[in-house]
C-alpha positions, -999 to 999 in steps of 0.1 A, spaced: 325 127 -184 315 92 -180 281 86 -166 272 56 -138 258 35 -163 293 32 -182 309 21 -149 282 -5 -142 262 19 -117 227 6 -115 232 -27 -129 214 -54 -110 231 -88 -100 215 -117 -89 240 -120 -60 231 -87 -44 208 -80 -15 192 -115 -18 219 -142 -8 250 -120 4 236 -100 29 246 -68 11 225 -40 17 228 -24 -18 230 -39 -52 262 -30 -70 265 8 -73 237 19 -51 257 33 -25 268 58 -50 232 70 -54 228 70 -16 257 92 -11 250 118 -39 214 120 -25 225 127 12 251 152 -3 222 169 -20 204 174 9 234 190 26 272 191 26 288 163 48 320 148 58 325 111 52 320 102 89 286 121 86 276 103 56 282 67 76 262 80 104 234 90 83 232 58 64 234 40 96 205 61 110 184 58 82 189 20 84 180 19 119 214 4 128 210 -26 104 240 -15 80 269 9 87 292 13 59 329 12 66 352 41 55 369 20 32 336 16 11 326 53 15 358 73 7 366 57 -28 329 60 -36 331 97 -27 364 100 -49 346 83 -76 316 108 -73 342 139 -73 359 124 -104 327 121 -124 318 158 -114 287 146 -92 302 157 -59 330 182 -51 352 190 -18 331 223 -4 357 233 21 385 217 44 379 218 82 406 207 103 420 185 79 385 170 72 370 170 36 334 184 34 317 171 4 287 187 -16 266 175 -47 273 197 -79 244 209 -101 258 180 -125 253 155 -94 218 167 -85 206 168 -123 218 131 -125 195 123 -94 166 139 -109 173 118 -140 171 87 -120 147 99 -94 127 64 -94 159 45 -87 168 67 -60 134 67 -46 134 30 -45 165 24 -27 154 49 1 123 31 5 141 -1 8 164 15 34 133 26 53 121 -8 52 151 -21 66 150 2 93 115 -8 102 122 -44 102 157 -46 119 163 -49 158 157 -22 179 186 0 189 189 -13 226 196 -47 213 219 -37 189 239 -18 216 239 -47 236 250 -69 207 281 -48 201 288 -49 238 289 -86 237 312 -86 206 336 -59 224 335 -78 255 343 -112 237 372 -96 216 388 -83 245 385 -116 266 400 -134 236 430 -110 232 441 -118 269 474 -134 268 469 -163 294 432 -173 290 431 -207 312 407 -235 307 385 -225 338 381 -187 323 372 -201 290 345 -226 308 331 -194 327 329 -173 295 311 -201 275 285 -207 305 279 -169 304 271 -169 269 249 -202 272 231 -187 299 227 -153 278 212 -175 250 189 -191 272 175 -160 285 175 -146 253 151 -174 240 127 -170 270 124 -134 263 
């Protein structure tokens, strides 16, 4: 069985967290998922929510990132599907996965410490909620088939007014 290092896991890349805005260096999400699975068995959706919560809403991984990573952990023997409930897979860390975490304790602790720091330095949850509401409202408005010039000006004016209010707050 190949270890993470043989697949590039844990290597540092200069373009990681610094410039690209990614919350994790290449391969670090695997450590995060494995640690969360070692705490308790979870579904993929629960893992997404756990990461989002631990990062204070600063990052929410997509299912397109989570599920392939879980499959890789399973192929390496570090995770297993514990049971199936209503068609959903419940993943758990294996003894090999837990041993691997122990061998990489310092790396795992550093990642989770960084996650905690991100949580403390990111916007408050009410602001995040309001931002998501704004994005959704704009997407819905822009999807309307007959958006005339007057309505476009009204939407732009509302956004401009909101920006001014935010600057004053």
